[in-house]
mmCIF file of the N, C-alpha and C atoms, coordinates in Angstrom:
data_MODEL
# 
_entry.id   MODEL 
# 
loop_
_atom_site.group_PDB 
_atom_site.id 
_atom_site.type_symbol 
_atom_site.label_atom_id 
_atom_site.label_alt_id 
_atom_site.label_comp_id 
_atom_site.label_asym_id 
_atom_site.label_entity_id 
_atom_site.label_seq_id 
_atom_site.pdbx_PDB_ins_code 
_atom_site.Cartn_x 
_atom_site.Cartn_y 
_atom_site.Cartn_z 
_atom_site.occupancy 
_atom_site.B_iso_or_equiv 
_atom_site.pdbx_formal_charge 
_atom_site.auth_seq_id 
_atom_site.auth_comp_id 
_atom_site.auth_asym_id 
_atom_site.auth_atom_id 
_atom_site.pdbx_PDB_model_num 
ATOM 1   N N  . MET A 1 1  ? 95.991  92.835  105.394 1.00 0.00 ? 1  MET A N  1 
ATOM 2   C CA . MET A 1 1  ? 96.867  92.831  104.270 1.00 0.00 ? 1  MET A CA 1 
ATOM 3   C C  . MET A 1 1  ? 97.051  94.281  103.834 1.00 0.00 ? 1  MET A C  1 
ATOM 4   N N  . ILE A 1 2  ? 98.288  94.643  103.508 1.00 0.00 ? 2  ILE A N  1 
ATOM 5   C CA . ILE A 1 2  ? 98.595  95.995  103.042 1.00 0.00 ? 2  ILE A CA 1 
ATOM 6   C C  . ILE A 1 2  ? 99.387  95.899  101.750 1.00 0.00 ? 2  ILE A C  1 
ATOM 7   N N  . THR A 1 3  ? 98.969  96.659  100.757 1.00 0.00 ? 3  THR A N  1 
ATOM 8   C CA . THR A 1 3  ? 99.696  96.754  99.494  1.00 0.00 ? 3  THR A CA 1 
ATOM 9   C C  . THR A 1 3  ? 100.009 98.223  99.255  1.00 0.00 ? 3  THR A C  1 
ATOM 10  N N  . THR A 1 4  ? 101.268 98.510  98.930  1.00 0.00 ? 4  THR A N  1 
ATOM 11  C CA . THR A 1 4  ? 101.684 99.901  98.751  1.00 0.00 ? 4  THR A CA 1 
ATOM 12  C C  . THR A 1 4  ? 102.380 100.067 97.407  1.00 0.00 ? 4  THR A C  1 
ATOM 13  N N  . LEU A 1 5  ? 102.052 101.151 96.742  1.00 0.00 ? 5  LEU A N  1 
ATOM 14  C CA . LEU A 1 5  ? 102.707 101.534 95.502  1.00 0.00 ? 5  LEU A CA 1 
ATOM 15  C C  . LEU A 1 5  ? 103.357 102.888 95.731  1.00 0.00 ? 5  LEU A C  1 
ATOM 16  N N  . LYS A 1 6  ? 104.680 102.944 95.558  1.00 0.00 ? 6  LYS A N  1 
ATOM 17  C CA . LYS A 1 6  ? 105.414 104.199 95.743  1.00 0.00 ? 6  LYS A CA 1 
ATOM 18  C C  . LYS A 1 6  ? 105.975 104.626 94.401  1.00 0.00 ? 6  LYS A C  1 
ATOM 19  N N  . SER A 1 7  ? 105.857 105.923 94.120  1.00 0.00 ? 7  SER A N  1 
ATOM 20  C CA . SER A 1 7  ? 106.318 106.437 92.840  1.00 0.00 ? 7  SER A CA 1 
ATOM 21  C C  . SER A 1 7  ? 107.000 107.785 93.046  1.00 0.00 ? 7  SER A C  1 
ATOM 22  N N  . GLU A 1 8  ? 108.150 107.940 92.434  1.00 0.00 ? 8  GLU A N  1 
ATOM 23  C CA . GLU A 1 8  ? 108.848 109.218 92.454  1.00 0.00 ? 8  GLU A CA 1 
ATOM 24  C C  . GLU A 1 8  ? 108.481 109.953 91.169  1.00 0.00 ? 8  GLU A C  1 
ATOM 25  N N  . ILE A 1 9  ? 107.613 110.946 91.299  1.00 0.00 ? 9  ILE A N  1 
ATOM 26  C CA . ILE A 1 9  ? 107.120 111.683 90.134  1.00 0.00 ? 9  ILE A CA 1 
ATOM 27  C C  . ILE A 1 9  ? 108.222 112.572 89.566  1.00 0.00 ? 9  ILE A C  1 
ATOM 28  N N  . SER A 1 10 ? 108.929 113.253 90.435  1.00 0.00 ? 10 SER A N  1 
ATOM 29  C CA . SER A 1 10 ? 110.085 114.056 90.048  1.00 0.00 ? 10 SER A CA 1 
ATOM 30  C C  . SER A 1 10 ? 111.107 113.950 91.183  1.00 0.00 ? 10 SER A C  1 
ATOM 31  N N  . LYS A 1 11 ? 112.228 114.658 91.069  1.00 0.00 ? 11 LYS A N  1 
ATOM 32  C CA . LYS A 1 11 ? 113.239 114.588 92.128  1.00 0.00 ? 11 LYS A CA 1 
ATOM 33  C C  . LYS A 1 11 ? 112.680 115.009 93.483  1.00 0.00 ? 11 LYS A C  1 
ATOM 34  N N  . ALA A 1 12 ? 111.757 115.944 93.480  1.00 0.00 ? 12 ALA A N  1 
ATOM 35  C CA . ALA A 1 12 ? 111.253 116.503 94.731  1.00 0.00 ? 12 ALA A CA 1 
ATOM 36  C C  . ALA A 1 12 ? 109.866 116.002 95.123  1.00 0.00 ? 12 ALA A C  1 
ATOM 37  N N  . LEU A 1 13 ? 109.149 115.329 94.231  1.00 0.00 ? 13 LEU A N  1 
ATOM 38  C CA . LEU A 1 13 ? 107.759 114.970 94.484  1.00 0.00 ? 13 LEU A CA 1 
ATOM 39  C C  . LEU A 1 13 ? 107.570 113.450 94.463  1.00 0.00 ? 13 LEU A C  1 
ATOM 40  N N  . ASP A 1 14 ? 107.031 112.911 95.557  1.00 0.00 ? 14 ASP A N  1 
ATOM 41  C CA . ASP A 1 14 ? 106.765 111.479 95.685  1.00 0.00 ? 14 ASP A CA 1 
ATOM 42  C C  . ASP A 1 14 ? 105.281 111.245 95.920  1.00 0.00 ? 14 ASP A C  1 
ATOM 43  N N  . LEU A 1 15 ? 104.783 110.119 95.410  1.00 0.00 ? 15 LEU A N  1 
ATOM 44  C CA . LEU A 1 15 ? 103.382 109.741 95.586  1.00 0.00 ? 15 LEU A CA 1 
ATOM 45  C C  . LEU A 1 15 ? 103.322 108.313 96.130  1.00 0.00 ? 15 LEU A C  1 
ATOM 46  N N  . ASP A 1 16 ? 102.555 108.109 97.197  1.00 0.00 ? 16 ASP A N  1 
ATOM 47  C CA . ASP A 1 16 ? 102.352 106.788 97.790  1.00 0.00 ? 16 ASP A CA 1 
ATOM 48  C C  . ASP A 1 16 ? 100.861 106.468 97.788  1.00 0.00 ? 16 ASP A C  1 
ATOM 49  N N  . VAL A 1 17 ? 100.510 105.263 97.340  1.00 0.00 ? 17 VAL A N  1 
ATOM 50  C CA . VAL A 1 17 ? 99.136  104.790 97.352  1.00 0.00 ? 17 VAL A CA 1 
ATOM 51  C C  . VAL A 1 17 ? 99.141  103.435 98.058  1.00 0.00 ? 17 VAL A C  1 
ATOM 52  N N  . SER A 1 18 ? 98.327  103.303 99.118  1.00 0.00 ? 18 SER A N  1 
ATOM 53  C CA . SER A 1 18 ? 98.254  102.052 99.870  1.00 0.00 ? 18 SER A CA 1 
ATOM 54  C C  . SER A 1 18 ? 96.813  101.581 99.943  1.00 0.00 ? 18 SER A C  1 
ATOM 55  N N  . ALA A 1 19 ? 96.641  100.274 99.837  1.00 0.00 ? 19 ALA A N  1 
ATOM 56  C CA . ALA A 1 19 ? 95.337  99.638  100.014 1.00 0.00 ? 19 ALA A CA 1 
ATOM 57  C C  . ALA A 1 19 ? 95.445  98.723  101.228 1.00 0.00 ? 19 ALA A C  1 
ATOM 58  N N  . VAL A 1 20 ? 94.496  98.866  102.168 1.00 0.00 ? 20 VAL A N  1 
ATOM 59  C CA . VAL A 1 20 ? 94.515  98.098  103.414 1.00 0.00 ? 20 VAL A CA 1 
ATOM 60  C C  . VAL A 1 20 ? 93.218  97.299  103.509 1.00 0.00 ? 20 VAL A C  1 
ATOM 61  N N  . TRP A 1 21 ? 93.350  96.032  103.819 1.00 0.00 ? 21 TRP A N  1 
ATOM 62  C CA . TRP A 1 21 ? 92.196  95.156  104.019 1.00 0.00 ? 21 TRP A CA 1 
ATOM 63  C C  . TRP A 1 21 ? 92.325  94.528  105.394 1.00 0.00 ? 21 TRP A C  1 
ATOM 64  N N  . ASP A 1 22 ? 91.390  94.854  106.287 1.00 0.00 ? 22 ASP A N  1 
ATOM 65  C CA . ASP A 1 22 ? 91.313  94.264  107.620 1.00 0.00 ? 22 ASP A CA 1 
ATOM 66  C C  . ASP A 1 22 ? 90.124  93.319  107.645 1.00 0.00 ? 22 ASP A C  1 
ATOM 67  N N  . ARG A 1 23 ? 90.323  92.128  108.201 1.00 0.00 ? 23 ARG A N  1 
ATOM 68  C CA . ARG A 1 23 ? 89.243  91.134  108.252 1.00 0.00 ? 23 ARG A CA 1 
ATOM 69  C C  . ARG A 1 23 ? 89.148  90.551  109.651 1.00 0.00 ? 23 ARG A C  1 
ATOM 70  N N  . ILE A 1 24 ? 87.927  90.454  110.145 1.00 0.00 ? 24 ILE A N  1 
ATOM 71  C CA . ILE A 1 24 ? 87.623  89.789  111.406 1.00 0.00 ? 24 ILE A CA 1 
ATOM 72  C C  . ILE A 1 24 ? 86.839  88.535  111.053 1.00 0.00 ? 24 ILE A C  1 
ATOM 73  N N  . THR A 1 25 ? 87.393  87.373  111.345 1.00 0.00 ? 25 THR A N  1 
ATOM 74  C CA . THR A 1 25 ? 86.738  86.125  110.964 1.00 0.00 ? 25 THR A CA 1 
ATOM 75  C C  . THR A 1 25 ? 85.432  85.918  111.715 1.00 0.00 ? 25 THR A C  1 
ATOM 76  N N  . TYR A 1 26 ? 85.448  86.162  113.017 1.00 0.00 ? 26 TYR A N  1 
ATOM 77  C CA . TYR A 1 26 ? 84.250  85.973  113.839 1.00 0.00 ? 26 TYR A CA 1 
ATOM 78  C C  . TYR A 1 26 ? 83.970  87.259  114.624 1.00 0.00 ? 26 TYR A C  1 
ATOM 79  N N  . PRO A 1 27 ? 83.295  88.248  114.011 1.00 0.00 ? 27 PRO A N  1 
ATOM 80  C CA . PRO A 1 27 ? 83.006  89.494  114.728 1.00 0.00 ? 27 PRO A CA 1 
ATOM 81  C C  . PRO A 1 27 ? 82.041  89.247  115.897 1.00 0.00 ? 27 PRO A C  1 
ATOM 82  N N  . THR A 1 28 ? 82.271  89.932  116.995 1.00 0.00 ? 28 THR A N  1 
ATOM 83  C CA . THR A 1 28 ? 81.395  89.812  118.161 1.00 0.00 ? 28 THR A CA 1 
ATOM 84  C C  . THR A 1 28 ? 80.746  91.152  118.464 1.00 0.00 ? 28 THR A C  1 
ATOM 85  N N  . SER A 1 29 ? 79.577  91.114  119.023 1.00 0.00 ? 29 SER A N  1 
ATOM 86  C CA . SER A 1 29 ? 78.831  92.327  119.374 1.00 0.00 ? 29 SER A CA 1 
ATOM 87  C C  . SER A 1 29 ? 79.406  92.955  120.635 1.00 0.00 ? 29 SER A C  1 
ATOM 88  N N  . ASP A 1 30 ? 79.306  94.294  120.704 1.00 0.00 ? 30 ASP A N  1 
ATOM 89  C CA . ASP A 1 30 ? 79.704  94.974  121.936 1.00 0.00 ? 30 ASP A CA 1 
ATOM 90  C C  . ASP A 1 30 ? 78.504  95.077  122.871 1.00 0.00 ? 30 ASP A C  1 
ATOM 91  N N  . ASP A 1 31 ? 78.630  95.848  123.933 1.00 0.00 ? 31 ASP A N  1 
ATOM 92  C CA . ASP A 1 31 ? 77.569  95.969  124.942 1.00 0.00 ? 31 ASP A CA 1 
ATOM 93  C C  . ASP A 1 31 ? 76.273  96.558  124.394 1.00 0.00 ? 31 ASP A C  1 
ATOM 94  N N  . THR A 1 32 ? 76.368  97.377  123.348 1.00 0.00 ? 32 THR A N  1 
ATOM 95  C CA . THR A 1 32 ? 75.173  98.011  122.779 1.00 0.00 ? 32 THR A CA 1 
ATOM 96  C C  . THR A 1 32 ? 74.519  97.153  121.698 1.00 0.00 ? 32 THR A C  1 
ATOM 97  N N  . GLY A 1 33 ? 75.130  96.007  121.363 1.00 0.00 ? 33 GLY A N  1 
ATOM 98  C CA . GLY A 1 33 ? 74.573  95.134  120.345 1.00 0.00 ? 33 GLY A CA 1 
ATOM 99  C C  . GLY A 1 33 ? 75.104  95.392  118.951 1.00 0.00 ? 33 GLY A C  1 
ATOM 100 N N  . PHE A 1 34 ? 76.042  96.346  118.831 1.00 0.00 ? 34 PHE A N  1 
ATOM 101 C CA . PHE A 1 34 ? 76.633  96.659  117.527 1.00 0.00 ? 34 PHE A CA 1 
ATOM 102 C C  . PHE A 1 34 ? 77.616  95.563  117.146 1.00 0.00 ? 34 PHE A C  1 
ATOM 103 N N  . GLU A 1 35 ? 77.447  95.022  115.936 1.00 0.00 ? 35 GLU A N  1 
ATOM 104 C CA . GLU A 1 35 ? 78.371  94.010  115.421 1.00 0.00 ? 35 GLU A CA 1 
ATOM 105 C C  . GLU A 1 35 ? 79.099  94.582  114.211 1.00 0.00 ? 35 GLU A C  1 
ATOM 106 N N  . PRO A 1 36 ? 80.429  94.639  114.229 1.00 0.00 ? 36 PRO A N  1 
ATOM 107 C CA . PRO A 1 36 ? 81.164  95.219  113.100 1.00 0.00 ? 36 PRO A CA 1 
ATOM 108 C C  . PRO A 1 36 ? 81.109  94.316  111.855 1.00 0.00 ? 36 PRO A C  1 
ATOM 109 N N  . GLU A 1 37 ? 81.353  94.920  110.723 1.00 0.00 ? 37 GLU A N  1 
ATOM 110 C CA . GLU A 1 37 ? 81.445  94.168  109.472 1.00 0.00 ? 37 GLU A CA 1 
ATOM 111 C C  . GLU A 1 37 ? 82.670  93.261  109.517 1.00 0.00 ? 37 GLU A C  1 
ATOM 112 N N  . GLN A 1 38 ? 82.638  92.183  108.750 1.00 0.00 ? 38 GLN A N  1 
ATOM 113 C CA . GLN A 1 38 ? 83.792  91.287  108.695 1.00 0.00 ? 38 GLN A CA 1 
ATOM 114 C C  . GLN A 1 38 ? 84.962  91.916  107.951 1.00 0.00 ? 38 GLN A C  1 
ATOM 115 N N  . ASP A 1 39 ? 84.691  92.673  106.919 1.00 0.00 ? 39 ASP A N  1 
ATOM 116 C CA . ASP A 1 39 ? 85.750  93.251  106.093 1.00 0.00 ? 39 ASP A CA 1 
ATOM 117 C C  . ASP A 1 39 ? 85.743  94.771  106.194 1.00 0.00 ? 39 ASP A C  1 
ATOM 118 N N  . ASP A 1 40 ? 86.955  95.343  106.252 1.00 0.00 ? 40 ASP A N  1 
ATOM 119 C CA . ASP A 1 40 ? 87.128  96.784  106.294 1.00 0.00 ? 40 ASP A CA 1 
ATOM 120 C C  . ASP A 1 40 ? 88.206  97.132  105.272 1.00 0.00 ? 40 ASP A C  1 
ATOM 121 N N  . PHE A 1 41 ? 87.876  98.001  104.317 1.00 0.00 ? 41 PHE A N  1 
ATOM 122 C CA . PHE A 1 41 ? 88.803  98.394  103.272 1.00 0.00 ? 41 PHE A CA 1 
ATOM 123 C C  . PHE A 1 41 ? 89.146  99.871  103.423 1.00 0.00 ? 41 PHE A C  1 
ATOM 124 N N  . GLN A 1 42 ? 90.421  100.207 103.170 1.00 0.00 ? 42 GLN A N  1 
ATOM 125 C CA . GLN A 1 42 ? 90.873  101.593 103.210 1.00 0.00 ? 42 GLN A CA 1 
ATOM 126 C C  . GLN A 1 42 ? 91.785  101.841 102.015 1.00 0.00 ? 42 GLN A C  1 
ATOM 127 N N  . LEU A 1 43 ? 91.703  103.024 101.443 1.00 0.00 ? 43 LEU A N  1 
ATOM 128 C CA . LEU A 1 43 ? 92.613  103.461 100.394 1.00 0.00 ? 43 LEU A CA 1 
ATOM 129 C C  . LEU A 1 43 ? 93.287  104.728 100.905 1.00 0.00 ? 43 LEU A C  1 
ATOM 130 N N  . LEU A 1 44 ? 94.606  104.687 101.038 1.00 0.00 ? 44 LEU A N  1 
ATOM 131 C CA . LEU A 1 44 ? 95.364  105.802 101.593 1.00 0.00 ? 44 LEU A CA 1 
ATOM 132 C C  . LEU A 1 44 ? 96.233  106.413 100.511 1.00 0.00 ? 44 LEU A C  1 
ATOM 133 N N  . LEU A 1 45 ? 96.170  107.739 100.380 1.00 0.00 ? 45 LEU A N  1 
ATOM 134 C CA . LEU A 1 45 ? 96.968  108.475 99.405  1.00 0.00 ? 45 LEU A CA 1 
ATOM 135 C C  . LEU A 1 45 ? 97.904  109.411 100.149 1.00 0.00 ? 45 LEU A C  1 
ATOM 136 N N  . GLY A 1 46 ? 99.154  109.441 99.744  1.00 0.00 ? 46 GLY A N  1 
ATOM 137 C CA . GLY A 1 46 ? 100.116 110.336 100.378 1.00 0.00 ? 46 GLY A CA 1 
ATOM 138 C C  . GLY A 1 46 ? 100.993 110.985 99.321  1.00 0.00 ? 46 GLY A C  1 
ATOM 139 N N  . MET A 1 47 ? 101.322 112.234 99.555  1.00 0.00 ? 47 MET A N  1 
ATOM 140 C CA . MET A 1 47 ? 102.179 112.959 98.645  1.00 0.00 ? 47 MET A CA 1 
ATOM 141 C C  . MET A 1 47 ? 103.204 113.729 99.479  1.00 0.00 ? 47 MET A C  1 
ATOM 142 N N  . SER A 1 48 ? 104.453 113.692 99.068  1.00 0.00 ? 48 SER A N  1 
ATOM 143 C CA . SER A 1 48 ? 105.469 114.429 99.798  1.00 0.00 ? 48 SER A CA 1 
ATOM 144 C C  . SER A 1 48 ? 106.325 115.244 98.830  1.00 0.00 ? 48 SER A C  1 
ATOM 145 N N  . TYR A 1 49 ? 106.745 116.390 99.314  1.00 0.00 ? 49 TYR A N  1 
ATOM 146 C CA . TYR A 1 49 ? 107.582 117.289 98.530  1.00 0.00 ? 49 TYR A CA 1 
ATOM 147 C C  . TYR A 1 49 ? 108.803 117.623 99.367  1.00 0.00 ? 49 TYR A C  1 
ATOM 148 N N  . SER A 1 50 ? 109.966 117.385 98.823  1.00 0.00 ? 50 SER A N  1 
ATOM 149 C CA . SER A 1 50 ? 111.198 117.733 99.531  1.00 0.00 ? 50 SER A CA 1 
ATOM 150 C C  . SER A 1 50 ? 112.036 118.654 98.649  1.00 0.00 ? 50 SER A C  1 
ATOM 151 N N  . PHE A 1 51 ? 112.647 119.625 99.275  1.00 0.00 ? 51 PHE A N  1 
ATOM 152 C CA . PHE A 1 51 ? 113.452 120.571 98.508  1.00 0.00 ? 51 PHE A CA 1 
ATOM 153 C C  . PHE A 1 51 ? 114.806 120.715 99.128  1.00 0.00 ? 51 PHE A C  1 
# 
């Protein structure tokens, strides 16, 4: 699931904030025995300036 908030701060400056949630219902181990978490959360911030 991805949720994004975009905001134009001024004519030239934009701000983007995204929240990402990745879920694995049935995680499986790899060859080394490592098993990933079921939930992975990310918060992404972006800023752009155009002139």
